[in-house]
C-alpha positions in Angstrom: -17.7 -24.5 11.6 -16.4 -24.7 8.0 -12.8 -23.9 7.4 -12.4 -20.1 7.4 -10.9 -18.7 4.1 -10.9 -15.0 5.0 -11.1 -13.1 8.3 -12.2 -9.6 9.2 -13.8 -9.0 5.8 -15.8 -5.8 5.4 -19.2 -6.3 3.6 -22.6 -4.7 3.2 -25.9 -6.4 3.7 -27.5 -6.6 0.2 -30.8 -8.1 1.5 -32.0 -10.4 4.2 -35.4 -12.1 4.5 -36.3 -13.2 8.0 -39.2 -15.3 6.8 -36.7 -17.3 4.6 -33.8 -17.3 7.1 -31.1 -16.1 4.7 -29.8 -13.3 2.6 -26.6 -12.0 0.9 -23.9 -9.5 1.6 -21.7 -7.5 -0.9 -18.0 -7.8 -0.3 -16.4 -4.3 0.0 -13.4 -5.3 -2.2 -15.8 -5.8 -5.1 -15.0 -9.6 -5.5 -18.7 -10.6 -5.3 -21.3 -11.6 -2.8 -21.5 -14.1 0.1 -24.4 -16.1 1.5 -25.7 -15.0 4.9 -27.7 -17.5 7.1 -29.9 -16.6 10.1 -27.9 -18.8 12.4 -24.8 -16.6 12.0 -26.9 -13.5 12.7 -28.4 -15.2 15.8 -24.9 -16.0 17.1 -24.0 -12.3 16.7 -27.3 -11.1 18.3 -28.2 -9.4 15.0 -31.6 -11.1 14.1 -32.7 -8.8 11.2 -30.1 -6.5 9.7 -31.3 -3.6 7.6 -30.3 -3.4 4.0 -27.0 -1.4 3.8 -25.7 -2.5 7.2 -21.9 -2.7 7.2 -20.5 -5.9 8.8 -17.0 -7.2 9.6 -17.1 -10.9 9.2 -15.3 -14.2 8.5 -15.9 -16.1 5.3 -15.7 -19.8 4.3 -16.3 -21.6 1.0 -19.7 -23.3 0.9 -21.2 -25.7 -1.6 -22.6 -22.9 -3.7 -20.0 -20.2 -3.1 -18.6 -18.0 -0.3 -20.7 -17.7 2.9 -20.5 -15.7 6.1 -19.6 -17.9 9.1 -19.0 -15.3 11.8 -19.8 -11.6 12.3 -17.6 -9.5 14.6 -19.3 -6.1 14.3 -22.2 -4.5 12.6 -22.9 -0.8 11.8 -26.4 0.1 10.7 -26.8 2.5 7.7 -27.3 6.2 8.4 -30.5 6.3 6.2 -31.9 2.7 5.9 -34.2 2.1 2.9 -37.8 1.2 3.5 -38.4 -2.5 3.7 -39.3 -4.1 0.4 -42.7 -5.8 0.1 -44.1 -8.0 -2.7 -47.5 -7.4 -4.0 -50.1 -9.5 -2.3 -51.7 -12.0 -4.6 -55.5 -12.5 -4.5 -56.6 -16.0 -3.2 -56.8 -18.6 -5.9 -60.4 -19.6 -6.7 -61.7 -22.9 -5.5 -63.8 -25.4 -7.4 -67.0 -24.2 -5.6 -66.4 -20.6 -6.4 -65.8 -21.4 -10.1 -69.0 -23.5 -10.2 -70.9 -20.6 -8.6 -69.5 -18.2 -11.1 -70.6 -20.4 -14.0 -74.1 -20.5 -12.6 -74.2 -16.7 -12.3 -73.1 -16.3 -15.9 -76.0 -18.3 -17.2 -78.6 -16.9 -14.9 -81.6 -15.0 -16.4 -82.4 -11.5 -15.1 -85.8 -11.1 -13.3 -87.1 -8.7 -16.1 -86.8 -11.5 -18.7 -84.0 -9.7 -20.6 -80.9 -11.2 -22.2 -78.8 -13.6 -20.1 -75.9 -12.0 -18.2 -72.7 -12.7 -20.0 -69.3 -12.0 -18.4 -66.7 -10.3 -20.6 -63.9 -12.7 -21.6 -60.7 -12.6 -19.6 -57.8 -10.9 -21.2 -55.0 -13.3 -22.3 -52.2 -13.9 -19.9 -49.0 -12.1 -20.4 -46.7 -14.3 -22.5 -43.2 -13.8 -24.0 -41.7 -15.8 -26.7 -38.6 -17.7 -25.7 -35.3 -16.6 -27.3 -33.8 -19.3 -29.5 -30.3 -18.7 -28.0 -30.4 -16.1 -25.2 -27.1 -14.3 -24.7 -25.5 -12.4 -21.9 -23.9 -13.3 -18.5 -25.5 -15.9 -16.4 -27.0 -14.6 -13.1 -28.1 -16.7 -10.1 -31.0 -15.1 -8.2 -34.1 -15.7 -6.2 -37.8 -15.1 -7.0 -41.4 -16.3 -6.9 -43.3 -18.0 -9.6 -45.9 -15.4 -10.8 -47.7 -18.0 -12.9 -47.2 -21.2 -14.8 -49.6 -22.0 -17.7 -50.1 -25.8 -18.4 -51.5 -25.0 -21.8 -48.6 -23.0 -23.1 -46.1 -24.8 -20.8 -44.5 -21.6 -19.9 -44.4 -19.1 -17.1 -42.9 -16.1 -15.4 -40.8 -15.6 -12.3 -41.0 -12.4 -10.2 -37.5 -11.6 -8.9 -37.1 -10.7 -5.2 -34.9 -7.8 -6.2 -35.7 -5.1 -8.7 -35.7 -6.2 -12.3 -37.7 -7.6 -15.2 -39.7 -10.8 -14.8 -37.9 -14.0 -15.9 -39.3 -16.3 -18.6 -39.2 -20.1 -18.3 -40.8 -23.1 -20.0 -41.3 -26.8 -19.8 -37.9 -27.5 -21.2 -36.3 -25.4 -18.4 -38.2 -27.4 -15.8 -37.1 -30.7 -17.4 -33.5 -29.7 -17.4 -33.9 -28.8 -13.8 -35.4 -32.1 -12.8 -38.9 -30.7 -12.2 -42.2 -31.7 -13.6 -44.2 -28.6 -12.7 -44.1 -25.6 -10.4 -47.1 -23.9 -8.8 -48.1 -20.2 -8.7 -46.5 -18.5 -5.7 -43.7 -21.0 -5.1 -40.3 -19.5 -4.2 -37.4 -20.6 -6.4 -33.7 -20.1 -7.1 -32.9 -19.7 -10.7 -30.1 -19.2 -13.2 -31.0 -16.6 -15.9 -29.3 -15.4 -19.0 -30.2 -12.7 -21.6 -30.6 -9.0 -21.5 -31.9 -7.1 -18.4 -35.1 -6.4 -20.2 -35.8 -10.0 -21.3 -34.0 -12.6 -19.0 -34.7 -16.3 -19.6 -34.2 -18.9 -16.9 -31.9 -21.8 -17.8 -32.3 -23.6 -14.4 -35.0 -23.4 -11.7 -34.7 -24.9 -8.2 -37.4 -25.0 -5.5 -36.3 -23.5 -2.1 
């Protein structure tokens, strides 16, 4: 176990994702947040704490900040919020379905009328990158909504409530990445206003 830096600290579960095996707690003294791993919950026989659960725990300093290393007690919230779910994305088209779609577009109707023509797709949502985004830097987690190879830009859907986060090819290069795929989960550092955050670093998780 890592060297304990604080004992019997009161905190509240901010969120925990069983499928990822980790989450975060808010420290009651207002000093910030601490990382919470599934292994600590398993040791305390608390596999999936609800958002708002109050815990008394020990903390240690990890590589990326404070983290919970032991939980002594847990008190569920009186009115737990409903679980958050992300919108299900439709399956991505395969090469065969795209080819079939192209054939259907060029097919002639049986009555000899005009060829069927599909309406053009609306352009993808796109935001112009701020030249020098300002505001406090925020580390958070999210999922890549899309990344466009033509514009070399994309959007990240945050796991928590908030605006989508813009990133581009320059952000990926600074992060040591060549490309990210739609639907990939990431950890990112964003700056800018709450309405128009811009990722300065993106890490795959």
